N, C-alpha and C positions, 0 to 999 in steps of 0.2 A: 465527456465522459473519460472520466479515467483524467480530467483536467483540460484547459484550452488550450489551443493552438500556440507551440510556445515559440518556437524562434523565427526571426527573421531568415530563414533558411533550412536547411532537414539537417544541420549539425548536431543537435543535440534532441533532448525529449521531446516529444509532443503534449506540452501539459504548458499551459498558458502559461504449506500448510504443512506402549511395556515397555520396551526400554529401547532407549537412545543409542545409537551405534555411532558411538564418538568416535572422532577422529579430531578432539578439542587443537585447536589450535587457533594461535592469536594473527589476524590478517592487518598487516602491515598496511597504513593509510598515507598515501601522500600528504596529507593535511599539513597546512603550514604549522610550526615550531609553536606549542602550546603548551601551558602548566597547567591547563584545564582539563578535570578527570574523570570530564565527559564526552574526551575528544577520543576515548579509548573505542575501538572498533568490535569491540567484546570476543566471547571465544566461539568459535563453530562449531556445531553439530550436526549431521545428518539423521534425521529420523526416517528410515525405513518404510514404502507405502509398496502397495501392489505394485503400481507399473512404474516405480522408479524413488528417488532419490528427496527430499523435501530439506534443502538446507536452512538453520536456520540460525542466530547469533545471540549467546546468552550474555547477561550481565548479573550482577549480585549474582546466589551462592546457584550454582549451576546442577547440583547434584538435589534439589527439590525441586518440585515439583512448580512450573512460574506461576506469579502471581497475576501480571500480566503477559496476552498476547499481543502482539501490534502488527500491523501488514500494512503493506506501503503501498503507494499510487501506482496509474500503471504505468509502464516504461521504467521506474525506479528500482529501488534494493532495498533489503533490509537495511545494509550499510549504511545507504542515506543519510537514516536519521538518527546514526550514535550522537552525533553531538548533542543532540537530543534525550534519547532514554539513559545513554550511558550515567545522568548521573543520578537518573531514580534506582539506581543499581545501590547506592548507597543502601539502600531501607529496604529493598523488593529483587524480589527475581523476577527480572525480564527478559522475555521470549519477543525477537521479531523473526520472521519468515518470511524468507525468499519465494513468492510466490508463483506459482506452474508458469516453465517459459518466460524467467527473470533471473537473477542474479546468478547463482551458484546452483540451485536447484534441478535434479537430471530426469524430472517428471517428460511425458514425451506431451508434443505442441499438434495440433492438428489444426489451421487458419481454418480451412476451408468449411470443416464443419461446425464455428463457433457461431453459434446464436444467442447464446447467455452466457450470464457469468456463473450460473452452477458448478460447472467444474471448478472454481475456484471456490466457491461455499462448499463441495466435496471434499476437496484438501484438508481447510478448515475444520467439515465437521469430521473427519478419519483422527485428526488429532486429536478431539474433545470427545470422542469415543474411546478411544488409546488412554486416554486421562481418566474416564471415568471408569473402566476397566482395571485399572487401578489403583481405585479407590480414593484418586486426588479428588475433591470437592470442585465447586465451580470454582470458572475462572474469571474476570475481567478482561472484555477486549477490546479495542480501541484500533481504530484504520483511516487514511486518509482518503481523500476521493474513491477510489476503485474500491482500496481496504476496506473504507465505510461500510460501503454497502455489502461486501462480502463477510465484513461480518455481521449484521443484518439480515441475511439472509440466512445465514451459519446458527444464530441466536434461535431464528423461527423455527428453526429446523430441530435445534435441539437447548430448550428454555433449561429444561432441569441442569446445563454445562456451563450456563453464562449466568454470572450473579451483576455485571455493571456491563456498559459500553458508554463508550466517549468516540462521537465519529466528526471527523476533523472535513469540514465540506462533502460530505457523499455526493456522491452523482446520483441524483436521483429525478430523474428525465420525466416529461410531462405523458401521463397517458397516451395519448394518439400516438407518440412515437413507437411503445410497446406494440401498441395494438396492428404499428401499420408493418412490425418483423412477421407478423402471421400470414401475413399477404405475398402472392408472388413477389412484388414489386419490394419488398420491406429491406431485406438485406442488400441486393444490388442499389437497393436509393441509400443506409447508411455507407455502405463502405464507398461512395458518391460526395459521401461529407467532406469539406473542407479538413477537416479534423483527421481523420482516417487517412484521404489521400496522402497527407499532410506524412503521416507515419510512417508509412506505405516507399516515402518517397528519403527519410532519412538515410545521411552516409553510414555505412553496418560498419565498415574498416579506417583505422590507421595506423601508422606505423607505429608508433606505439601509446603506454597511457599517457604517458607526460605530454605527449602532441596535442590527444585529445583534450585534457584539461587545457593548455595552452587557448586552445580555438574557443573551447568553450566558454573563458575566462570572457572573452570578446562581446558573448551572445547578452542581448539585455536580460532576458528569461531568469539570468544568474546574478543579475548585479545588485539585488536586494540580499541574495543569501547571506546567512552570517558564515563565517570562516571557518570550514572544516566540516559542511554539508556536500561541497561540490567535490574536494577531493576524496571525500569517504564516496560519493556514489561512483567517482570513472576508477575507482580501486576497485569496485565490484562489481559493477555496473559493464564490463571487458572483460573478456579472453583471452590468452592467446591462440591464435592459431600461424605455424609456419613463421614467417618472420613479421608479422601483423599484428594485433588485436581487431577482435570484432567486437560487436555486442551482444550482450548473454542476451539482450530481450531482441530477438530479430524484430525486422522491422516489418515485416509481413503479420506476427501477433499482434505486435501492439497495435498494428489498424485493425486485425480483426477482433482484437478487444474493445477498442473505440467504438466497433459495429455494431456490437453484441449488445443490444438494446433492449432484449423481447422478458429480462427478468422481474418479477412485481416487486419492485424494490419498496414501494408506497406500501404496498400491502400487506405487504413481511414488517414494515414496521410498525404498521396500526396493530397487528396482535403482540407486540411487545409488550411484556408485563414487568420484567428486571428494571432498574434505574436506568435510564438511557437519556444520553445528552448531546444534543447537536451544537458545533460554531460551523455556523457558517460566515464567510467572508464576504465584505462589506463591498468589494468588487471582484464580479467575472463569477461570481459563485455559480458552483455548478445543484447547489438544493434549488432547482427552477420553482416557482412559486414561492419560495421563502418561507422563513420563517413561521408566516403566516397560515401559510398551507401546512404547514410540520402542527399547528395549534387544533388546526381544524381536523383535519384527519386521523394525527395518533396525540391528542390532546396530554396523554400520559408523559408523553417523551417532553424534558426541560431543553429550547430551544433556544439560539437565542443569537445575533448576526454581531458579529467583533470588529468594534470600529475600525479604521484604517488598515482592515488589510486586504492581502489577493488569495486567490486561491491555493497558495503555496507557503501559506501562511507558517506552515509548522517550520522552515525553513529560516523563514523570513523575520519571524518573532515567535522564537522558541520557546522563550521562558512563556508565554500565554499558554501553550499547550502543556509543556511541564507542571505548569501549575494544576492545570485543569484535572490531567493522568497520577498528579499525586493524593487532587481532593479524593477522585473517583476508589484512590489505592488505600485509600485512608480510612473511608468510611466502612462501616463493619453495621 
């Protein structure tokens, strides 16, 4: 549900969206020094929505409409994926968004009223509608975990605005889990799940980003992450508050997101007619039912299990994802 329960303790993420108001600036990363251009954190812009600002990062030509919009997993943020997305900016215009309640977006959150992921999808739809109103053509979407499902939901709502999707281990829950959410016991039951309770108990504040990074580097969750991903996550995943820093994604919002499983992701997937590809992890995948279920319920979708991968493979084996995204972007 956005990822597997992540850490041995509550110190890190609970893992296994007309005119752009531009305060364009580079966000300095605390990543280890590297000459790799893909480590660039991107140029930050703010897109005004009716209830707040949607913060986005851009790579490539930020003056033209993006070729790709990328959506992150629960608890993470757009900058986390900078080492993956930055290299694509050499040939394409790339946008990654901080979803509501994450990163540097200022959209309001109401954890107690969260029952599904339509709020996230609505932000992406607002962005797609703005593109279409500006005369921009259909865009490619890609998303990891939560971001994959949000991409599915938005594409089903605005099929004319989306030309292709690449979904990285999207959270595809079984039907019983969705149906139980419509009963009086559903939401309390889901909020007592280990994943939701683990997120709610996360440590929310640290003396500094450097201290948070030092502690996170000791955690098993991040042991296989390539250089740059963790550093970029921490840089944009905390905000200053007095003499300390706090998580940009509040634990109660992350917990509420994990529990909110009422969205009909399988039904939306089956409706898609544009080229769609799912890359499922071999271990701890959140495509519950596997690629066989995808083949049965959504035969138009190209689905495959990526050998030797876990749910967080975009951070562990980014070259696989980069190749898949490049293939989608180059296809016409």
